[in-house]
Structure formats: structure tokens, C-alpha cells
N, C-alpha and C positions, 0 to 999 in steps of 0.2 A: 385393796381394790382387785376384783376378780377379772377374768378374761373378758367377760361380757361388758363390764363397765369400761375397761380400757379400750375395747374395740369401739364402743359407742362414742367415747370422747374423741378418739382418733378420727372417726367418721365425721363428727361435728366440726372438728378442727379443719379437716380437709374441705368439707362442704362450705364452711364459712369463708375460707380463703378463696375458693373458686367462685362462690357467689359474689363476694366483694369485688374481685377482679372483673368478673363478667358484668356486673352493674356499672363499674367505673368505665369500662370500655363502651358499654351501650349508652349510658346516660350522658357521659362527658366527652370522651375521645371520638365517638362516632360522628360528631359534628365536624371534626377535622378530616377524618378518614372513614368513609362509609363502610368499608369492608370490616373495620374493627367492630362495628355494631353486630355483624353476623358472628364474629368470633366471640363477642361478649354473650350473645344468646346461647351459643353452643356451650360455653363454659358455665353459664347459668344453669342449664339443664343438667349438666354433670354434677354441679354443686348441689342441686336439689336432690339428686339421687343419693348423694352421701348424707345429706341432712336427714332424709327420710329414714335411712338405715340407722343413723346415729340416734335419732329420737326413738326409733323402735327399740334399740338396745336399752335406752334409759327407761322405757316402759317396762321392759322385761326384768330389770333389776329393782323395780319399785319406785323409780323417780318419774312418776307419771306427769306428763305435760300435754299441752295442746299442740305440740310441735308437728306431729304427723298430719293432723287435720289442716294446720296452716300450710304445710308444704304441698299437700294435695290440692288445696284451693289455689295456691300460687301456680302450680303446674297447669291446672285446668284453665286458669285465667290467661296464662301465656299462650297455651295452645289455641284458645278461642281468639285471642288478640292477633296472633300470627295468621290464622285462617281468614279472619275478617279483613285484615290489612291486605293480604294477597288478593282476596276477592275484590276489594275496592280498587286496587291498582289495575287488576285485569279489566274490571268494568269501565273505569275511566279511560284506560288505554284503548278499549274497543270503541268507545264513543269518539275519541280523538281520531283514531285511524279511519273510522267510517265517515268522518266529516260531519257528524251530527252536532257537535258542540258549537261550532261557529255559525251554523245556520239556524234560522227560526224553527222552533218546534211547535207542533200542534198542541193544544191544551191537553188532549188525552195522552199523547206521547210524553209530554212533560210530567204529567201526574205519574205515569208509569215509572219513569226514570227516578223521580223523587222518591217514590215508594221503595224502589230497590235500594237506593242509597240510605233511606231511613232504616231499612232492615239491617243493612251492614252497620249503620251507626248504633243500632240497638245492641247488636252483638258486641261491638266495641265497648259499649257502656257496661254490659254484663261482665265482660272480661276485666274491666277496671275495678268494678265492685269486688269481684273475686280476688283480684290482686291486693286490694286495700284490706279486705277482711283477713285474707291469708297472711299478709305481712304483719298485721296486728297480732294475730294468734301466734305466729312464729316469734315475734318480739316478746310477747308475754311468756312463751315457753322458755326462751333464753333467760329472761328476767327471773323466772321461778327457778330455773336451773342454777343461776348465780346465787339465789337465796339458799337453795338446798346445799350447795357446796361452799357457801360463804366466800364468794368471789365477786368483788365490786366491779371489776372490769367487765365481766360477763353481764352483770346487771345493767350497767350503763350501755353496753352494746345492745342489749335487748330493747332498751328504750329507743335507740336510734333505728333499729331494724323495723320498729313499728311506725316510723315516721316516713311518709312518701318522699322520695328523692334524696333521702339521707340514709337509705338502707345500706349502701355500700360502706359507709362509715361504721355502722353498727356491726356488719359482718367482719370487718377488719378488727374491731374491738373484741368481738367474741373469739375470733381466732387467736388474738394475742392473749386473752384471758385463759383460754384452754391450754394453749401451747406453753406459756411461761409459768402459770400458776398450778395447773392441775397435772399435766403430763410430767413436768419436772418433779413435782412432789411424789408422783407415783414411782418414778425411777429411784429417787432417793429412799423411798419407803421400802422398795424391794431390796435394795442393797442393805438396808438396816436389818430387814427380816432375816437375811442369810446368816447373820451373826448374833442375833438377839433372841431371847425367849419372849414369852408374851407378857413380861413385866420388866421394869427397869429398876436396877438398884443404883440409886444416886449416891454421890459422895455425902449428901446431907443426912443420910440415914436409911432405915429399912423401908420396905413397902409391903403392904398386905398382898395376899394372893388369893385366887378364886378356888373354891371347893366345888367340884362338879361343873355343870353347865346351867346357865340361867335361862330365863324365858322373857319374851317381850310380846305384847299383844297389839292389836290394831288401835287401841286407845293410847299407845305410847307408854304403857306401864311396864317397867322391867323389874324382874325379881331375880336375885342371885345371892350366893353366900360367899363372904370374904373371911379369911383367917388373918388376924392381925397379932403381931407379937407384943404390941404395946398400944396404949391409947394414941389415936391419930385422927385428925379431922379431914373430911373430904371437902375440897373447895368448890369443885364443879365437875360436870361430866359431859362428854360429847359422845353421841351415837355415831359410829364410824362405818363406812363401807370402804375398807382398805384405808387409804389416806384421805378419803373424802368425808368431811363432816356433813352429815345429813340431818342432824337434829341436835338441839342443846337441851340441857336439863332445866326444868322449872321447879322441881321439888326433889329433895333427896332425904330419905329417912332410913337410918339415922345419919346425921352429919358427923357425929362423933363415934368412932369405932372403939370398941372395948377389946381387951386381950381375949383371944379365942375366936370362935366362930360368930359372925355377925350376919343376920339376914337383912339384906339391903333392898329397899324399894325406891325406884327412881321414876319420875314422870317426865317424859320428853315432850317437846312441841310436836306439831302435826307430823305424822310419820305414816308413810304408805310402804308396807313391806310385802314380801312374798312368803306365803305359808311354807314352813319347813326350812327356810333360809336362815343361816347363822350370821349374825352381825356382831361387831365388836363395840364395846363401851370403853372409852378411855377416861379413867378416873384421875383427877388431879388433886394432890394432897397438899396440906398447908406446909409441909416440910420441904416442898419443892420437887418431890418425886411424883411419878405417875405409874399406873398399872392398867393393863387391858384385860377385860373379862369378856367371855363369849356368852351371847344370849341367842336362843333360837326363837324365831318368829312363829307364834301359834295362833 
């Protein structure tokens, strides 16, 4: 996992936590203490900032999602909702203070006041639509991210993020998924990398090693050369970005390696990469060992 990936996941983790706490304060606890609603709104905006940066990092490393679009729509919806709410309160306050509400209004004046309120109501409706669509897109983004990094907690969190009034549960789940499953694995992987080469020699036997650097294209087709000391069979392969599994193999040719050099071709599931970027493929063998090979995206 490179610096950009780690930064993006950390931003998503922080943004999820702040958004979850902000929504909890605003939707639940503000009914008991009004000032907590304002604290929740402030935390929500800060959380959206972190989410925006986090999804931006995911896009830059090739994990493209609808997250940034969703966050932009949520931000726009919140701003419009706040402005329309303030205008409605000011408008009603002006009517009450002027003594217009308790006294009969002429038909023309009544129509004018209703028109103003209808305009504010329309703004509120637009903001709610933006919030709904933005929440759905953000939830889909988290769900797809969970798929790409093989994390069930993030997937479930994405579903809840897309459901109105349950978003705070979803954000807490995405925070837990990223914090416990992804960041922890990154730290352990870094510690492992300090002491290990790019292949592992298990107690159960030898492992093949790569000759040169392989390639992978936008269709998910990877090509590389392995040297094997003896016949051995490949069980499966994972396309990795650091410790993150971003794709799994659907076809491996040949499965059985022969002694000497072997030209291997692997087809992975949907994969979006950045040209010139190097990714790792983790190969699992039937004897219990595994090896990692480098492939450059072309």
C-alpha cells in the first residue's frame, strides 16, 4: 500500500467517524439539547471535507468510485437546507413581530406570503433531493470500496449510508471496517516488508520466483515469467495494492508450472489502474507457499 492509498484510507476513516458522530448529534440528541444539533452540523461539514479528500485519493490510485460526487451533492444539499431554514425562521419571526399573523390578512397579502413560503419550501425540497441522491452515491462508493478491498464491514456500512436516517450507523460501520481491517493490515504488512523479500520460503517447500517485471492491461490481463525449481501448481492469485486485494483471478494459464522458466498469463476481475503504476500479484501454490510478482500497468 503506497502513501496515497494510506492517506486516502485515513481520511475516509476520519471522515466516517466525524460524519457518524455529527449525524448522531443532529438527528437524535439534538431533540434533547438543541445546541448539540449545531455541533453535529459543524462536525458533519468537517467530516465531509475528509471524505472528499479520501475519495479523491482512491480515484488517484485507480479505485474509482462515485464518492466525490456524492459528497459534493450532500454538501450542496446541506448548504441549501441551512440557508432556506434560516430564511424561513427570519420570515416567520418578522411576521410574528409585526403582528401580521394573528390579524386577518387581505387576500392579496395572503397570496404574497404563501408565495414566499412556497419558494422557501421548494428550496428545502431541492436540498432534500440532493441529500438523498448524495447519500445513495456515497453509500454505493463505500460498498464498491468494500468490494474492491474485500471488506464485508465496509460493504454493510455502505448500504446503511445510502438509507435515510440510518446514515450514522453506516458511517460508524465504515469507520470500524477501515480502522480495524485495513489500517491494521497495512501496519502489519509494513512490518513484514522490513524483514522479508518479495517471496516467502515456507517450511513446506520451495517457491518459484519472478524473472524481470511483468505487465497488466486495462482488461485485467497480466503477463509475467516465473522460474520454478520443480513442478508446482498455482492455486489462485490476488492482485494487490500493498496489503489491499483489489482483484481476484478468473483464469490462470498454466496452472501447472514446469522446471525452468514459465510464461504465465492471468486474467483478473474488473480492474481500473493508472498507466505506468506497478502492482503486485500474490500467487498461492498448492504446497502452501506463496510468492509476489510485480506487474506494470500499460
